[in-house]
Backbone as CSV, one residue per row, in Angstrom:
resi,resn,N_x,N_y,N_z,CA_x,CA_y,CA_z,C_x,C_y,C_z
1,MET,-22.928,-0.747,-9.586,-21.174,-0.451,-10.441,-21.016,-1.280,-11.105
2,ILE,-20.080,-1.705,-11.757,-19.262,-2.805,-12.408,-17.975,-2.556,-12.729
3,PHE,-17.763,-3.534,-12.098,-16.635,-3.641,-11.513,-14.949,-5.449,-12.680
4,THR,-14.726,-5.182,-13.395,-14.564,-6.374,-14.470,-12.114,-5.707,-14.613
5,ASP,-12.068,-5.764,-16.065,-10.827,-6.067,-15.998,-11.077,-5.662,-18.103
6,LEU,-9.968,-5.201,-18.687,-9.762,-5.272,-19.889,-9.821,-6.843,-20.812
7,SER,-9.671,-7.628,-19.754,-9.560,-8.500,-20.855,-11.204,-9.293,-20.519
8,LYS,-11.554,-8.661,-20.577,-13.193,-9.495,-20.354,-14.427,-8.137,-20.877
9,ILE,-14.218,-7.707,-21.334,-14.472,-6.781,-22.415,-15.024,-7.214,-23.650
10,ASN,-14.723,-8.389,-24.635,-15.560,-8.631,-25.546,-16.394,-9.580,-24.461
11,ASP,-16.838,-9.896,-23.722,-17.671,-11.046,-22.665,-18.897,-9.756,-22.343
12,LEU,-18.390,-8.895,-21.743,-19.295,-7.995,-20.762,-20.308,-7.306,-22.189
13,LEU,-19.567,-6.812,-22.758,-20.239,-6.054,-24.324,-21.944,-6.414,-24.762
14,PRO,-22.254,-7.517,-24.401,-23.136,-7.811,-25.584,-24.564,-7.960,-24.367
15,TYR,-23.648,-7.753,-23.015,-23.505,-6.378,-21.843,-24.863,-5.633,-22.115
16,MET,-24.206,-4.605,-22.710,-24.339,-3.393,-22.217,-25.243,-2.780,-23.497
17,SER,-24.881,-1.061,-23.542,-25.991,-0.369,-23.709,-25.372,0.277,-25.055
18,LEU,-25.424,0.772,-26.531,-24.799,0.966,-26.782,-23.599,1.782,-26.644
19,ARG,-23.298,2.519,-26.139,-22.612,3.647,-25.812,-21.559,3.771,-24.622
20,ILE,-21.823,2.844,-23.778,-21.195,2.012,-23.013,-20.702,1.240,-23.371
21,GLY,-21.063,0.337,-24.414,-20.445,-0.447,-25.670,-18.991,0.412,-26.182
22,LYS,-19.581,1.566,-27.111,-18.182,2.423,-28.047,-17.744,2.643,-26.537
23,ALA,-17.996,2.657,-25.109,-16.838,3.115,-24.836,-15.967,1.891,-24.075
24,LEU,-17.010,1.322,-24.006,-14.969,-0.424,-24.089,-15.090,-0.893,-24.806
25,ALA,-15.439,-0.163,-26.121,-14.865,-0.916,-27.516,-12.989,-0.189,-27.653
26,TYR,-13.749,1.235,-26.847,-12.296,2.457,-27.240,-11.269,1.914,-26.493
27,LEU,-11.567,1.437,-24.636,-10.588,1.817,-23.615,-9.234,0.459,-24.142
28,ARG,-10.800,-0.803,-25.327,-9.866,-2.301,-25.187,-8.642,-1.951,-26.768
29,ASP,-9.638,-1.059,-27.544,-8.749,-0.621,-29.363,-8.130,0.574,-28.567
30,THR,-7.914,0.899,-27.866,-6.799,2.247,-27.657,-5.443,1.941,-26.945
31,ASN,-4.069,2.635,-27.583,-2.847,2.032,-26.846,-2.739,3.524,-25.293
32,PHE,-2.705,4.105,-24.238,-3.410,4.690,-22.822,-1.625,4.538,-22.342
33,GLU,-1.249,4.093,-23.387,0.151,3.698,-22.486,1.496,5.408,-22.574
34,SER,1.227,5.952,-23.534,1.826,6.543,-24.930,0.585,7.621,-25.048
35,LEU,-0.276,8.181,-24.584,-1.120,8.433,-25.148,-1.459,9.784,-24.452
36,PRO,-1.405,10.753,-24.923,-0.779,12.260,-23.522,-1.658,12.107,-22.222
37,ASN,-2.388,13.539,-21.031,-3.211,14.118,-20.627,-3.709,14.271,-21.393
38,GLY,-5.464,15.122,-21.161,-6.324,15.203,-21.717,-7.371,14.737,-22.179
39,GLU,-8.204,15.610,-22.956,-9.195,15.264,-23.404,-9.534,14.330,-24.879
40,TYR,-9.620,13.331,-25.010,-10.262,13.368,-26.691,-12.536,12.718,-26.897
41,GLU,-12.302,13.072,-27.729,-13.713,12.653,-28.221,-14.222,11.543,-28.835
42,VAL,-14.682,10.592,-28.033,-15.033,9.422,-28.554,-16.776,9.604,-29.874
43,GLU,-16.971,10.050,-29.265,-18.857,9.919,-30.348,-18.951,11.968,-30.051
44,GLY,-18.280,12.506,-30.425,-18.885,13.995,-29.699,-18.754,14.338,-28.712
45,ARG,-19.644,14.538,-27.856,-19.919,15.150,-25.998,-20.815,13.858,-25.438
46,GLU,-21.293,13.075,-26.390,-22.155,11.246,-26.353,-21.596,10.687,-25.666
47,ILE,-19.928,10.944,-25.951,-18.431,9.419,-25.514,-17.855,10.622,-24.921
48,PHE,-17.001,11.138,-24.444,-15.690,11.249,-24.219,-14.811,10.856,-23.443
49,ALA,-13.867,10.688,-23.652,-12.178,10.600,-22.385,-11.292,11.189,-21.779
50,ARG,-11.235,10.994,-20.739,-10.281,12.346,-19.709,-9.089,10.736,-19.784
51,VAL,-7.762,11.313,-19.760,-6.329,10.864,-19.324,-5.854,11.544,-18.336
52,ASN,-5.260,10.786,-17.977,-5.000,12.235,-16.468,-3.745,11.152,-15.246
53,THR,-2.915,11.818,-15.129,-1.636,11.293,-14.276,-2.012,12.434,-12.530
54,TYR,-1.596,11.227,-11.614,-1.840,11.877,-10.647,-1.226,10.927,-9.355
55,GLU,-1.378,11.306,-8.278,-1.229,10.939,-7.908,-2.007,10.203,-6.225
56,THR,-2.292,9.351,-5.856,-3.665,9.191,-5.103,-3.228,9.925,-3.348
57,GLU,-4.278,9.373,-3.191,-4.671,10.389,-1.641,-5.026,9.908,-0.608
58,PRO,-4.741,10.594,0.715,-5.453,9.123,1.951,-7.221,9.797,2.002
59,LYS,-7.665,8.791,1.567,-10.130,8.725,1.772,-9.798,9.532,3.018
60,GLU,-9.273,9.862,3.045,-9.893,11.058,4.047,-9.650,12.780,2.826
61,GLU,-8.735,12.229,2.727,-8.743,13.784,1.987,-9.835,13.738,0.592
62,LYS,-9.889,12.990,0.473,-11.125,12.845,-1.152,-12.601,13.335,-0.780
63,LYS,-13.327,13.251,-1.604,-15.110,13.662,-0.968,-15.677,13.066,-1.925
64,PRO,-16.439,12.336,-1.694,-17.347,11.585,-2.474,-17.738,12.776,-3.491
65,GLU,-18.473,12.060,-4.788,-19.112,12.622,-5.831,-19.568,11.257,-5.960
66,SER,-20.444,12.542,-7.777,-21.459,11.590,-8.922,-21.782,12.400,-9.151
67,HIS,-22.337,12.698,-10.951,-22.992,12.893,-11.895,-23.882,12.599,-12.323
68,ILE,-25.009,13.779,-12.887,-26.607,13.484,-13.586,-26.658,13.138,-14.729
69,LYS,-25.546,14.041,-15.869,-25.620,13.787,-17.077,-24.596,12.442,-17.431
70,TYR,-23.723,12.074,-16.993,-22.331,11.279,-17.163,-22.620,9.782,-16.546
71,ILE,-22.809,9.131,-17.280,-21.979,7.581,-16.273,-20.509,7.966,-16.725
72,ASP,-20.109,6.840,-15.895,-17.987,6.746,-15.726,-17.593,6.249,-15.732
73,VAL,-16.627,5.741,-17.313,-16.456,4.065,-16.625,-14.494,4.870,-17.092
74,GLN,-13.929,4.142,-15.927,-12.748,5.160,-15.003,-11.540,3.493,-15.437
75,PHE,-10.956,3.478,-16.390,-9.697,2.572,-15.972,-8.414,2.815,-16.041
76,LEU,-7.722,2.408,-15.517,-6.222,2.057,-14.704,-5.030,1.963,-15.381
77,VAL,-5.148,2.900,-16.568,-3.573,2.338,-16.901,-2.226,2.029,-16.040
78,SER,-2.264,2.786,-14.455,-0.358,1.769,-14.597,-1.065,2.742,-12.760
79,GLY,-1.319,1.974,-12.251,-0.576,2.058,-10.982,-1.894,1.519,-9.860
80,THR,-2.370,1.903,-9.067,-3.171,1.412,-8.429,-3.882,2.808,-7.410
81,GLU,-5.279,2.604,-7.037,-5.679,3.433,-6.577,-7.116,2.584,-6.272
82,CYS,-7.768,2.416,-4.713,-8.512,2.590,-3.811,-10.068,3.799,-4.926
83,ILE,-11.144,2.889,-4.779,-12.352,3.591,-4.917,-13.334,3.285,-4.278
84,GLY,-13.704,3.904,-3.584,-14.711,3.955,-2.233,-15.941,4.580,-3.564
85,PHE,-17.392,3.323,-2.838,-19.092,3.411,-4.045,-19.813,3.427,-3.046
86,CYS,-20.594,3.992,-2.743,-21.766,3.305,-2.143,-23.545,3.613,-3.121
87,PRO,-24.855,2.870,-2.954,-25.549,3.727,-3.226,-25.708,4.943,-3.039
88,LEU,-26.525,6.583,-3.773,-26.941,7.765,-3.809,-28.877,6.973,-2.823
89,THR,-28.349,8.101,-1.788,-29.870,8.251,-1.149,-29.484,9.492,-0.166
90,ASP,-31.247,9.704,-0.049,-31.406,11.043,0.483,-30.902,11.501,1.905
91,LYS,-30.247,10.281,2.569,-28.940,10.467,3.658,-27.958,11.400,3.055
92,ASN,-26.923,11.240,1.934,-26.420,11.938,0.986,-27.043,13.855,1.599
93,LYS,-25.691,14.556,1.988,-25.693,16.308,1.695,-24.956,16.477,1.062
94,ILE,-25.364,16.787,-0.279,-23.931,17.536,-1.597,-23.958,19.158,-0.910
95,VAL,-22.424,18.981,-0.805,-21.644,19.936,0.202,-21.026,21.259,-1.338
96,GLU,-21.096,20.351,-1.944,-20.204,21.002,-3.404,-20.508,20.866,-4.894
97,ASP,-21.727,22.037,-5.484,-22.997,21.674,-6.384,-22.426,21.590,-7.789
98,TYR,-21.953,20.956,-8.447,-21.090,21.602,-9.992,-21.757,20.811,-10.970
99,ALA,-23.435,20.547,-10.341,-23.728,19.953,-11.898,-23.800,20.372,-13.269
100,GLU,-24.305,22.255,-12.760,-24.965,22.822,-14.414,-23.012,22.433,-14.991
101,LYS,-22.217,23.104,-14.737,-20.905,23.715,-16.059,-20.067,23.187,-15.450
102,GLN,-20.186,21.379,-14.798,-19.186,19.974,-14.433,-19.511,18.715,-15.110
103,ASP,-21.216,18.610,-14.352,-21.931,17.258,-13.839,-21.386,16.371,-12.812
104,LEU,-20.611,17.562,-12.104,-19.896,17.189,-11.031,-20.773,17.691,-9.501
105,LEU,-20.993,16.810,-8.670,-21.492,16.581,-6.755,-20.260,16.361,-6.165
106,PHE,-20.368,17.187,-5.219,-19.672,16.487,-4.361,-20.029,16.453,-2.947
107,TYR,-20.062,15.549,-2.217,-20.864,15.033,-1.027,-19.490,15.109,0.233
108,GLU,-21.530,15.752,1.119,-20.515,15.253,2.530,-20.052,13.998,3.068
109,LYS,-20.390,13.406,3.104,-19.850,11.887,3.280,-20.655,10.981,2.074
110,ALA,-20.399,9.816,2.898,-20.685,8.156,1.681,-20.974,6.935,2.757
111,TYR,-22.444,7.418,2.855,-22.723,6.382,3.814,-23.183,5.012,3.301
112,ASP,-22.496,3.415,3.934,-23.021,2.075,4.272,-21.129,2.298,2.710
113,GLU,-20.172,2.490,2.571,-19.593,3.094,1.320,-18.753,0.912,1.293
114,ASN,-18.672,0.874,0.379,-17.747,-0.149,0.315,-16.355,0.385,-0.314
115,TYR,-15.536,-0.926,-1.140,-14.351,0.521,-1.257,-14.012,-1.476,-2.548
116,VAL,-13.347,-1.099,-3.357,-12.714,-1.831,-3.913,-11.382,-1.474,-4.814
117,ASN,-10.239,-2.140,-4.967,-9.475,-1.885,-4.552,-8.329,-2.359,-6.434
118,MET,-8.595,-1.221,-7.212,-8.174,-0.741,-8.838,-6.654,-1.573,-9.315
119,LYS,-6.523,-2.180,-10.114,-4.009,-2.387,-10.543,-4.927,-2.237,-12.294
120,ALA,-3.550,-1.891,-13.238,-3.759,-1.881,-14.516,-4.339,-2.837,-15.138
121,GLY,-5.192,-1.644,-16.063,-6.308,-2.674,-16.120,-7.374,-2.940,-15.775
122,ASP,-7.513,-2.752,-14.862,-8.467,-2.718,-14.733,-10.143,-1.415,-14.871
123,ILE,-11.644,-2.309,-15.030,-12.405,-0.923,-14.757,-13.102,-1.013,-13.748
124,ALA,-14.166,-0.118,-14.097,-15.068,0.008,-12.799,-16.396,1.248,-13.563
125,ILE,-17.886,0.739,-13.696,-18.501,1.468,-13.951,-19.004,1.987,-12.933
126,PHE,-19.440,3.963,-12.996,-19.971,3.887,-12.131,-21.473,4.824,-12.956
127,PHE,-22.570,4.699,-12.116,-23.907,5.203,-12.664,-24.635,6.464,-11.988
128,PRO,-25.029,6.987,-12.871,-25.870,8.441,-11.941,-26.102,8.556,-10.577
129,TRP,-27.096,6.822,-10.468,-27.019,6.644,-8.538,-26.194,6.091,-8.013
130,GLU,-25.560,6.044,-8.456,-24.004,5.654,-7.290,-23.704,6.685,-6.933
131,ILE,-22.538,6.420,-5.962,-21.678,7.717,-5.450,-20.528,7.574,-5.507
132,HIS,-18.784,7.185,-5.896,-17.636,6.719,-6.236,-16.670,8.134,-4.484
133,ARG,-15.646,7.660,-4.610,-14.986,8.386,-4.106,-13.466,7.573,-4.910
134,PRO,-12.549,8.178,-6.112,-12.174,7.556,-6.732,-10.266,8.722,-6.842
135,GLY,-9.196,7.930,-6.227,-8.120,8.627,-5.817,-7.033,8.256,-4.842
136,CYS,-8.584,7.497,-4.009,-7.452,7.190,-2.683,-6.504,6.228,-3.181
137,ASN,-5.745,5.836,-2.561,-4.605,5.162,-1.213,-5.179,3.414,-1.362
138,VAL,-4.404,2.792,-2.295,-4.261,1.927,-1.854,-3.211,0.852,-0.282
139,GLY,-3.514,1.211,0.777,-3.127,0.812,2.064,-2.445,2.299,2.688
140,SER,-1.554,2.670,2.904,-1.018,4.549,3.631,-0.365,4.479,2.052
141,GLU,0.364,4.470,1.333,1.181,4.796,0.822,0.650,5.406,-0.627
142,GLN,0.950,6.397,-0.996,0.773,7.244,-2.225,1.025,6.249,-3.381
143,THR,0.274,6.817,-4.584,1.687,5.908,-5.687,0.474,7.126,-7.249
144,GLN,1.295,6.652,-7.783,0.921,7.921,-9.568,0.129,6.785,-10.514
145,VAL,-0.429,7.241,-10.606,-2.125,6.356,-12.047,-1.304,6.995,-12.321
146,LYS,-2.282,6.382,-14.041,-2.200,6.907,-14.949,-3.623,6.144,-15.241
147,LYS,-4.385,7.267,-16.247,-5.829,6.718,-15.418,-6.846,7.270,-16.525
148,VAL,-7.950,6.707,-16.310,-8.659,7.465,-17.988,-10.426,7.320,-18.058
149,VAL,-10.747,8.137,-17.759,-12.286,8.105,-17.842,-13.238,8.022,-18.835
150,VAL,-14.132,6.724,-19.306,-14.292,7.739,-20.436,-16.366,8.161,-19.780
151,LYS,-16.103,9.480,-20.551,-17.928,10.503,-20.017,-18.998,9.471,-20.739
152,VAL,-19.771,9.211,-20.603,-21.087,8.457,-21.811,-22.032,8.931,-20.689
153,LYS,-23.309,9.951,-22.281,-23.625,10.424,-21.300,-24.650,9.454,-21.567
154,ASN,-25.981,9.695,-20.277,-26.415,9.184,-19.424,-27.601,8.658,-20.544
155,GLY,-28.356,7.436,-20.528,-29.636,7.406,-21.333,-29.463,6.872,-22.653
156,GLY,-28.336,6.430,-22.933,-27.811,5.714,-24.701,-26.797,4.449,-23.661
């Protein structure tokens, strides 16, 4: 997992793969405040973005997840949310498998989970060897967030 904020993108770009670099540049160069929810192609299905607005939920109500084909570059436009994350290991039991159609696996439990609180402008990058649990409340309060998840095809 990589955690940074929008102001550090130019510092980070020299260390990123070409596709992740394009995803970060897209975040840097796009005004998401007025962009409606939906899906936007950046570079076909190699790099595309999903803009979504939702309410955070208690951690216990959110399932840990991972992806096989895509890296998640998550950018919080507004609000605050907590994201749990941990390494994917043999201990993690898949309880819902949508890998073929949606590149999405849900797990029964996240072992040795750590947490990061995101605020507007923060970016978290999650790789296929990690589990993450997005959309959790910071503390006990629900918050409305607007988030962009740029999906970057693995391997580039």
